[in-house]
LOTITI-643365 format. One record per residue: x, y, z of N, C-alpha, C in turn. Coordinates in nm, 3 decimals, decimal comma. Layout:
% LOTITI-643365
{{X Y Z} {X Y Z} {X Y Z}}
...
% end
This chain:
% LOTITI-643365
{{9,566 19,756 10,332} {9,525 19,698 10,264} {9,597 19,501 10,281}}
{{9,540 19,452 10,284} {9,582 19,274 10,269} {9,618 19,251 10,185}}
{{9,765 19,144 10,178} {9,838 19,072 10,105} {9,770 19,018 9,989}}
{{9,806 19,011 9,864} {9,723 18,947 9,775} {9,753 18,806 9,799}}
{{9,622 18,739 9,702} {9,646 18,610 9,739} {9,800 18,552 9,638}}
{{9,776 18,402 9,660} {9,858 18,348 9,598} {9,856 18,351 9,427}}
{{9,973 18,405 9,310} {9,997 18,368 9,199} {9,968 18,247 9,148}}
{{9,838 18,216 9,049} {9,846 18,092 8,992} {9,969 18,056 8,928}}
{{9,981 17,893 8,908} {10,131 17,825 8,867} {10,251 17,872 8,931}}
{{10,261 17,887 9,026} {10,351 17,951 9,100} {10,406 17,850 9,167}}
{{10,537 17,825 9,258} {10,553 17,755 9,352} {10,457 17,784 9,466}}
{{10,435 17,907 9,510} {10,347 17,931 9,627} {10,243 17,832 9,642}}
{{10,189 17,830 9,490} {10,044 17,781 9,467} {10,021 17,616 9,491}}
{{10,179 17,569 9,451} {10,149 17,413 9,524} {10,193 17,412 9,660}}
{{10,224 17,470 9,737} {10,275 17,472 9,829} {10,125 17,457 9,922}}
{{10,007 17,598 9,868} {9,884 17,596 9,941} {9,839 17,484 9,920}}
{{9,837 17,400 9,779} {9,757 17,270 9,752} {9,817 17,182 9,848}}
{{9,945 17,168 9,847} {10,006 17,078 9,942} {9,933 17,054 10,092}}
{{9,963 17,209 10,129} {9,918 17,216 10,269} {9,764 17,186 10,282}}
{{9,702 17,239 10,187} {9,564 17,204 10,169} {9,519 17,051 10,179}}
{{9,574 16,987 10,072} {9,537 16,814 10,101} {9,551 16,777 10,230}}
{{9,692 16,813 10,312} {9,753 16,745 10,398} {9,671 16,804 10,525}}
{{9,602 16,942 10,555} {9,517 16,962 10,678} {9,374 16,981 10,661}}
{{9,332 16,988 10,534} {9,185 17,011 10,538} {9,092 16,968 10,644}}
{{9,112 16,825 10,625} {9,015 16,755 10,678} {9,037 16,805 10,840}}
{{9,149 16,757 10,851} {9,143 16,816 11,037} {9,123 16,914 11,102}}
{{9,122 17,045 10,982} {9,064 17,182 11,022} {8,916 17,205 10,990}}
{{8,874 17,135 10,918} {8,726 17,083 10,931} {8,692 17,043 11,014}}
{{8,705 16,923 11,070} {8,694 16,860 11,208} {8,705 16,945 11,302}}
{{8,771 17,005 11,328} {8,783 17,103 11,465} {8,655 17,167 11,404}}
{{8,658 17,243 11,338} {8,576 17,376 11,344} {8,456 17,339 11,332}}
{{8,396 17,177 11,265} {8,294 17,128 11,270} {8,242 17,096 11,442}}
{{8,362 17,025 11,491} {8,338 17,061 11,666} {8,310 17,120 11,726}}
{{8,342 17,309 11,693} {8,274 17,430 11,765} {8,196 17,460 11,704}}
{{8,200 17,431 11,582} {8,052 17,525 11,557} {7,900 17,440 11,559}}
{{7,945 17,306 11,491} {7,813 17,235 11,479} {7,764 17,241 11,366}}
{{7,800 17,314 11,300} {7,746 17,304 11,130} {7,847 17,338 11,029}}
{{7,753 17,229 10,918} {7,880 17,176 10,799} {7,892 17,361 10,779}}
{{7,800 17,421 10,727} {7,824 17,520 10,618} {7,921 17,642 10,710}}
{{7,928 17,658 10,846} {7,987 17,750 10,906} {8,181 17,680 10,918}}
{{8,165 17,541 10,924} {8,255 17,501 10,918} {8,352 17,496 10,844}}
{{8,297 17,462 10,675} {8,346 17,538 10,587} {8,363 17,636 10,534}}
{{8,287 17,771 10,614} {8,321 17,877 10,598} {8,438 17,957 10,648}}
{{8,492 17,868 10,795} {8,566 17,911 10,858} {8,720 17,801 10,826}}
{{8,690 17,714 10,750} {8,830 17,673 10,700} {8,833 17,745 10,564}}
{{8,725 17,785 10,460} {8,820 17,850 10,379} {8,890 17,990 10,392}}
{{8,790 18,029 10,504} {8,843 18,180 10,555} {9,015 18,152 10,621}}
{{9,005 18,031 10,682} {9,177 17,994 10,738} {9,211 17,976 10,588}}
{{9,219 17,887 10,490} {9,309 17,890 10,402} {9,348 18,027 10,297}}
{{9,231 18,057 10,278} {9,221 18,208 10,230} {9,358 18,313 10,296}}
{{9,347 18,288 10,450} {9,456 18,364 10,546} {9,600 18,292 10,533}}
{{9,596 18,120 10,486} {9,702 18,085 10,486} {9,779 18,122 10,345}}
{{9,666 18,098 10,273} {9,781 18,140 10,110} {9,802 18,306 10,115}}
{{9,786 18,368 10,205} {9,860 18,533 10,226} {9,943 18,556 10,313}}
{{9,991 18,402 10,433} {10,104 18,424 10,458} {10,156 18,253 10,444}}
{{10,177 18,199 10,328} {10,271 18,092 10,295} {10,410 18,109 10,334}}
{{10,454 18,218 10,340} {10,614 18,278 10,378} {10,642 18,216 10,543}}
{{10,571 18,210 10,584} {10,526 18,177 10,760} {10,503 18,052 10,792}}
{{10,482 17,938 10,690} {10,451 17,777 10,672} {10,587 17,705 10,651}}
{{10,630 17,666 10,733} {10,777 17,551 10,747} {10,719 17,437 10,704}}
{{10,708 17,386 10,580} {10,668 17,258 10,567} {10,724 17,125 10,619}}
{{10,849 17,177 10,657} {10,920 17,083 10,701} {10,922 17,035 10,835}}
{{10,828 17,130 10,895} {10,828 17,123 11,058} {10,642 17,084 11,082}}
{{10,584 16,980 11,036} {10,441 16,955 11,030} {10,336 17,007 11,186}}
{{10,410 16,981 11,259} {10,337 17,021 11,431} {10,321 17,189 11,369}}
{{10,421 17,275 11,382} {10,391 17,393 11,364} {10,354 17,460 11,246}}
{{10,334 17,396 11,121} {10,250 17,417 10,994} {10,083 17,380 11,074}}
{{10,101 17,295 11,152} {9,938 17,251 11,172} {9,901 17,319 11,288}}
{{9,984 17,370 11,412} {9,943 17,498 11,495} {9,920 17,582 11,455}}
{{10,033 17,624 11,331} {9,980 17,808 11,264} {9,877 17,800 11,253}}
{{9,820 17,691 11,142} {9,714 17,708 11,077} {9,573 17,685 11,177}}
{{9,599 17,592 11,290} {9,482 17,542 11,378} {9,431 17,712 11,438}}
{{9,556 17,808 11,472} {9,579 17,927 11,567} {9,479 18,006 11,455}}
{{9,500 18,034 11,356} {9,428 18,104 11,253} {9,277 18,055 11,253}}
{{9,224 17,906 11,221} {9,097 17,853 11,275} {9,052 17,907 11,412}}
{{9,089 17,884 11,496} {9,057 17,928 11,595} {9,019 18,081 11,624}}
{{9,076 18,145 11,589} {9,051 18,286 11,554} {8,913 18,351 11,503}}
{{8,918 18,240 11,354} {8,764 18,230 11,294} {8,674 18,176 11,359}}
{{8,703 18,093 11,439} {8,593 17,999 11,522} {8,531 18,117 11,628}}
{{8,610 18,224 11,696} {8,581 18,266 11,777} {8,542 18,418 11,723}}
{{8,603 18,463 11,618} {8,489 18,581 11,532} {8,390 18,543 11,491}}
{{8,350 18,410 11,482} {8,254 18,344 11,464} {8,136 18,377 11,555}}
{{8,201 18,300 11,666} {8,097 18,284 11,745} {8,049 18,411 11,821}}
{{8,146 18,518 11,816} {8,129 18,697 11,864} {8,034 18,726 11,780}}
{{8,072 18,730 11,672} {7,965 18,787 11,536} {7,815 18,734 11,506}}
{{7,808 18,644 11,512} {7,658 18,555 11,493} {7,574 18,586 11,587}}
{{7,448 18,655 11,536} {7,343 18,686 11,601} {7,239 18,554 11,649}}
{{7,236 18,590 11,748} {7,122 18,445 11,861} {7,004 18,444 11,735}}
{{7,024 18,288 11,670} {6,902 18,219 11,620} {6,833 18,140 11,734}}
{{6,740 18,102 11,679} {6,622 18,019 11,754} {6,728 17,876 11,756}}
{{6,700 17,831 11,633} {6,826 17,740 11,612} {6,941 17,658 11,713}}
{{6,982 17,822 11,754} {7,140 17,780 11,834} {7,117 17,708 11,908}}
{{6,987 17,703 11,989} {6,953 17,616 12,125} {6,996 17,469 12,070}}
{{6,897 17,434 11,948} {6,958 17,304 11,906} {7,110 17,273 11,856}}
{{7,185 17,396 11,831} {7,322 17,341 11,816} {7,403 17,314 11,942}}
{{7,353 17,395 12,041} {7,441 17,386 12,184} {7,432 17,274 12,210}}
{{7,233 17,186 12,223} {7,225 17,075 12,272} {7,270 16,954 12,227}}
{{7,327 16,985 12,089} {7,403 16,849 12,003} {7,547 16,866 12,046}}
{{7,581 16,989 12,110} {7,745 16,996 12,127} {7,813 16,905 12,211}}
{{7,893 16,833 12,188} {7,950 16,728 12,272} {7,978 16,759 12,390}}
{{7,970 16,659 12,471} {8,069 16,701 12,654} {8,131 16,606 12,679}}
{{8,278 16,662 12,720} {8,379 16,556 12,792} {8,310 16,458 12,835}}
{{8,357 16,312 12,799} {8,320 16,197 12,921} {8,397 16,148 12,962}}
{{8,494 16,245 13,044} {8,613 16,146 13,114} {8,546 16,146 13,291}}
{{8,652 16,038 13,278} {8,622 15,979 13,411} {8,668 16,047 13,538}}
{{8,771 16,172 13,486} {8,803 16,248 13,591} {8,709 16,332 13,637}}
{{8,646 16,375 13,756} {8,580 16,481 13,851} {8,640 16,562 13,849}}
{{8,629 16,670 13,804} {8,680 16,784 13,910} {8,548 16,873 13,953}}
{{8,601 16,982 14,002} {8,524 17,089 14,044} {8,431 17,147 13,936}}
{{8,526 17,210 13,819} {8,456 17,241 13,703} {8,322 17,185 13,663}}
{{8,371 17,083 13,612} {8,291 16,984 13,560} {8,151 16,934 13,654}}
{{8,147 16,944 13,742} {8,042 16,892 13,832} {7,981 17,042 13,831}}
{{8,027 17,171 13,817} {7,924 17,278 13,818} {7,883 17,298 13,694}}
{{7,937 17,301 13,585} {7,897 17,270 13,464} {7,724 17,188 13,439}}
{{7,621 17,294 13,438} {7,507 17,138 13,421} {7,447 17,200 13,308}}
{{7,453 17,286 13,265} {7,328 17,279 13,152} {7,414 17,327 13,033}}
{{7,376 17,323 12,885} {7,410 17,332 12,760} {7,452 17,509 12,764}}
{{7,355 17,586 12,850} {7,329 17,728 12,810} {7,450 17,777 12,917}}
{{7,499 17,714 13,025} {7,579 17,719 13,098} {7,737 17,707 13,044}}
{{7,724 17,576 12,958} {7,838 17,518 12,860} {7,855 17,641 12,760}}
{{7,779 17,711 12,721} {7,841 17,817 12,602} {7,867 17,951 12,652}}
{{7,841 17,982 12,794} {7,855 18,081 12,833} {8,001 18,056 12,884}}
{{8,066 17,973 12,946} {8,197 17,914 13,023} {8,282 17,911 12,834}}
{{8,206 17,856 12,723} {8,307 17,847 12,586} {8,298 18,039 12,570}}
{{8,232 18,125 12,600} {8,222 18,207 12,550} {8,347 18,335 12,659}}
{{8,306 18,255 12,740} {8,411 18,315 12,881} {8,583 18,296 12,837}}
{{8,588 18,169 12,811} {8,740 18,118 12,786} {8,778 18,218 12,673}}
{{8,698 18,201 12,589} {8,754 18,288 12,452} {8,789 18,413 12,455}}
{{8,759 18,514 12,574} {8,821 18,603 12,634} {8,942 18,602 12,666}}
{{9,020 18,472 12,717} {9,120 18,495 12,757} {9,256 18,483 12,703}}
{{9,346 18,485 12,764} {9,505 18,456 12,665} {9,453 18,335 12,603}}
{{9,539 18,361 12,490} {9,514 18,183 12,377} {9,604 18,106 12,475}}
{{9,660 18,108 12,530} {9,761 18,029 12,608} {9,661 17,899 12,680}}
{{9,536 17,978 12,777} {9,485 17,941 12,875} {9,344 17,876 12,809}}
{{9,305 17,953 12,669} {9,157 17,898 12,639} {9,209 17,767 12,554}}
{{9,306 17,782 12,461} {9,352 17,666 12,421} {9,342 17,547 12,469}}
{{9,423 17,525 12,575} {9,448 17,394 12,665} {9,302 17,386 12,767}}
{{9,216 17,460 12,830} {9,105 17,453 12,835} {9,012 17,402 12,750}}
{{8,993 17,505 12,631} {8,922 17,384 12,538} {8,921 17,254 12,518}}
{{9,059 17,215 12,455} {9,088 17,124 12,429} {9,063 17,051 12,501}}
{{9,041 17,058 12,642} {9,061 16,939 12,730} {8,942 16,923 12,786}}
{{8,843 17,035 12,801} {8,703 17,028 12,839} {8,602 16,983 12,685}}
{{8,628 17,059 12,614} {8,544 17,075 12,516} {8,552 16,987 12,368}}
{{8,696 16,928 12,399} {8,724 16,815 12,284} {8,782 16,692 12,355}}
{{8,785 16,638 12,502} {8,809 16,558 12,565} {8,955 16,494 12,574}}
{{9,070 16,612 12,490} {9,160 16,541 12,495} {9,259 16,536 12,637}}
{{9,325 16,456 12,653} {9,406 16,422 12,738} {9,524 16,525 12,726}}
{{9,633 16,581 12,844} {9,784 16,624 12,911} {9,857 16,593 12,757}}
{{9,836 16,488 12,783} {9,959 16,401 12,642} {9,906 16,438 12,493}}
{{9,758 16,422 12,508} {9,738 16,465 12,354} {9,761 16,598 12,317}}
{{9,723 16,700 12,397} {9,740 16,838 12,403} {9,913 16,886 12,395}}
{{9,950 16,770 12,476} {10,103 16,827 12,437} {10,131 16,765 12,277}}
{{10,123 16,655 12,237} {10,136 16,597 12,085} {10,058 16,724 11,997}}
{{9,972 16,790 12,009} {9,921 16,917 11,937} {9,960 16,970 11,978}}
{{10,010 17,068 12,036} {10,091 17,188 12,086} {10,212 17,160 12,077}}
{{10,264 17,065 12,075} {10,436 17,068 12,094} {10,485 17,146 12,268}}
{{10,416 17,149 12,302} {10,426 17,201 12,449} {10,446 17,066 12,570}}
{{10,522 17,084 12,662} {10,535 16,976 12,762} {10,415 17,003 12,874}}
{{10,376 16,878 12,923} {10,253 16,842 12,997} {10,269 16,928 13,134}}
{{10,328 16,928 13,163} {10,380 16,973 13,332} {10,330 17,124 13,319}}
{{10,406 17,217 13,169} {10,367 17,338 13,157} {10,146 17,337 13,138}}
{{10,116 17,296 13,055} {10,019 17,253 13,023} {9,916 17,209 13,133}}
{{9,948 17,155 13,221} {9,932 17,113 13,360} {9,850 17,240 13,425}}
{{9,931 17,360 13,481} {9,974 17,441 13,491} {9,845 17,588 13,456}}
{{9,840 17,571 13,338} {9,800 17,665 13,214} {9,619 17,597 13,240}}
{{9,635 17,446 13,286} {9,456 17,435 13,282} {9,446 17,417 13,436}}
{{9,513 17,421 13,547} {9,481 17,442 13,658} {9,418 17,582 13,691}}
{{9,511 17,701 13,612} {9,478 17,823 13,592} {9,349 17,874 13,530}}
{{9,350 17,810 13,416} {9,217 17,832 13,323} {9,121 17,760 13,444}}
{{9,133 17,645 13,540} {9,001 17,616 13,567} {8,968 17,720 13,693}}
{{9,041 17,775 13,742} {9,065 17,845 13,842} {8,964 18,053 13,760}}
{{9,029 18,040 13,680} {8,933 18,138 13,622} {8,770 18,121 13,588}}
{{8,775 17,959 13,577} {8,612 17,910 13,518} {8,545 17,933 13,678}}
{{8,628 17,908 13,752} {8,565 17,900 13,942} {8,523 18,053 13,959}}
{{8,592 18,163 13,930} {8,598 18,249 13,950} {8,500 18,353 13,871}}
{{8,475 18,282 13,774} {8,358 18,390 13,634} {8,270 18,308 13,732}}
{{8,228 18,191 13,755} {8,112 18,124 13,825} {8,073 18,177 13,931}}
{{8,155 18,252 14,035} {8,152 18,308 14,175} {8,088 18,404 14,139}}
{{8,175 18,526 14,028} {8,136 18,648 14,018} {7,966 18,644 13,959}}
{{7,942 18,529 13,871} {7,763 18,521 13,805} {7,682 18,481 13,925}}
{{7,716 18,406 14,007} {7,689 18,387 14,103} {7,620 18,493 14,202}}
{{7,715 18,584 14,227} {7,678 18,741 14,303} {7,601 18,806 14,228}}
{{7,579 18,792 14,095} {7,527 18,934 14,029} {7,372 18,896 14,094}}
% end
């Protein structure tokens, strides 16, 4: 049985409202980037804040970075669950076509190999099966176009550590592509 939602007129309710006001837009923007659907993004954010309401004691408002990272982790899990469970619809092809692709000048082997939106969706789904420490940095870099410095600011981790994780994630993708090519 899950923990009950917050009680009205409590300090927890006020804390939840502050968190909602402070992070709602950021979470919605992130969800929309991944899901490319207003309704799905709103659902993911709503589910995130329901879970936040059940675990308010885990959120330290005095450390905004940790609070945001905690809520982003919940949101990323909601997004991953949505993608895993959603049945393929005819309109999904249109959603994939509308998905933004990183427009960086840095040319990597991974970016040269990923040629189509369908392959991009397969890469995304593959990445979501990895440990979070790898998929998070990979998706932020290649799907959101964030620099290592921006990822470092978001996660609070040093860029050299993130660089190693990104390198390992790229190798995982290359291994996946090679295995797929052998089939």
